[in-house]
Structures are given as C-alpha cells and as structure tokens.
C-alpha positions in Angstrom: 156.6 102.0 156.4 156.9 98.4 156.9 155.3 96.6 159.8 158.1 95.1 162.2 157.9 91.3 162.4 157.1 91.4 166.2 154.1 93.2 165.7 152.9 90.6 162.9 153.7 87.6 165.3 152.0 88.6 168.5 148.3 88.0 167.0 149.6 84.2 166.5 150.1 83.8 170.2 146.4 83.6 171.3 145.6 81.5 174.4 141.9 79.7 173.3 141.7 78.7 177.2 140.8 74.8 176.6 141.3 72.5 179.0 140.3 68.7 179.3 137.1 68.2 181.3 135.1 65.2 182.3 131.5 64.8 181.9 131.3 67.0 178.7 130.2 64.4 176.2 127.6 61.6 176.7 129.0 58.1 176.6 132.2 59.1 178.3 132.0 56.1 180.9 131.4 54.0 178.1 134.3 54.9 176.5 136.2 54.4 179.5 134.8 51.0 180.0 135.9 50.0 176.2 139.3 51.2 176.9 139.6 49.3 180.2 138.3 46.4 178.5 141.0 46.6 175.6 143.8 47.0 178.1 142.6 44.1 180.2 142.3 42.0 176.7 145.7 43.2 176.1 147.3 42.3 179.4 145.7 38.9 178.8 147.0 38.4 175.6 150.6 39.2 176.7 150.2 36.6 179.2 149.8 33.8 176.8 152.5 35.2 174.3 154.9 35.2 177.5 153.8 31.5 178.2 154.6 30.7 174.5 157.6 32.4 174.4 159.0 30.6 177.5 157.9 27.5 176.3 159.6 28.0 173.0 162.7 29.2 174.6 162.8 26.0 176.9 162.1 23.8 174.0 165.0 25.2 171.9 167.4 25.1 174.9 166.6 21.2 175.6 166.7 20.4 172.1 169.8 22.4 170.7 167.5 24.7 168.6 169.4 27.8 168.8 167.2 29.8 166.5 164.2 28.6 168.5 165.9 29.5 171.7 166.8 33.0 170.5 163.3 33.5 169.1 161.7 32.5 172.6 164.2 34.9 174.4 163.3 37.8 172.2 159.5 37.0 172.5 159.8 37.1 176.2 161.4 40.2 176.2 158.8 41.8 173.8 155.9 40.4 175.9 157.7 41.7 179.2 158.0 45.1 177.4 154.2 45.1 176.2 153.0 44.3 179.8 155.1 47.3 181.3 153.7 49.3 178.6 150.2 48.1 179.2 150.5 48.4 182.7 152.1 51.9 182.7 149.9 53.4 179.9 147.8 55.3 182.4 150.5 56.7 184.3 152.2 57.3 181.1 149.6 59.5 179.8 148.9 61.4 183.0 152.6 62.3 183.3 152.6 63.9 179.8 149.4 65.4 180.1 150.6 67.1 183.3 154.0 68.1 181.5 152.1 69.4 178.5 149.6 71.5 180.8 152.7 73.3 182.1 153.6 74.6 178.7 152.9 78.2 178.3 
C-alpha cells in the first residue's frame, strides 16, 4: 500500500530552533564598527555626489545645456535616494528581520 503524500511531507517541516544572538562569535564588535564606517563613508560620498549633481544641474540650466541639466536632475534624485537608503538601512533590516521572525 502506498504511503500518503501528507505522511511523506511532515518530516520536512522540522523547526531547527535557530535565532540570531549577539556575542556568539569573536570580533562582532569589530564587524559592527566596520559596517558603521562603511555606512558613514557612503553617506559622505552621497553628500559629494549630491553637490556635484546640483552643480551640473545649475550649470546646465544657466548655459542652456539641456542634457547636462537633465543629468544633474537625475544625479540629484539618485543621490537623495541613496541617502535615504543608507540612512534607513538599519531600520529596513530590523523591520524585515522582525517580519521574518513572525513566519511559522
């Protein structure tokens, strides 16, 4: 007699009981400092990119260079989006981590 499909699938639904915990590995504080530094570097780079983009936008507007003006606008929007993403990175990860921990 064949085994029903439900009896074959049940062993696949095993809960390993794993959850994230701090302090389990050496160097965790160093890794956090490195990631914080990378985030700060990215934010500083975005400030520079925004300044350059706004300069290109203004230069294109005053010289009649429509292509430069459009590129400056695009650069300013991309820089603003990057600043939003970098600033919200921790909150975004925390939100989806909490959302993922609710899946059973």
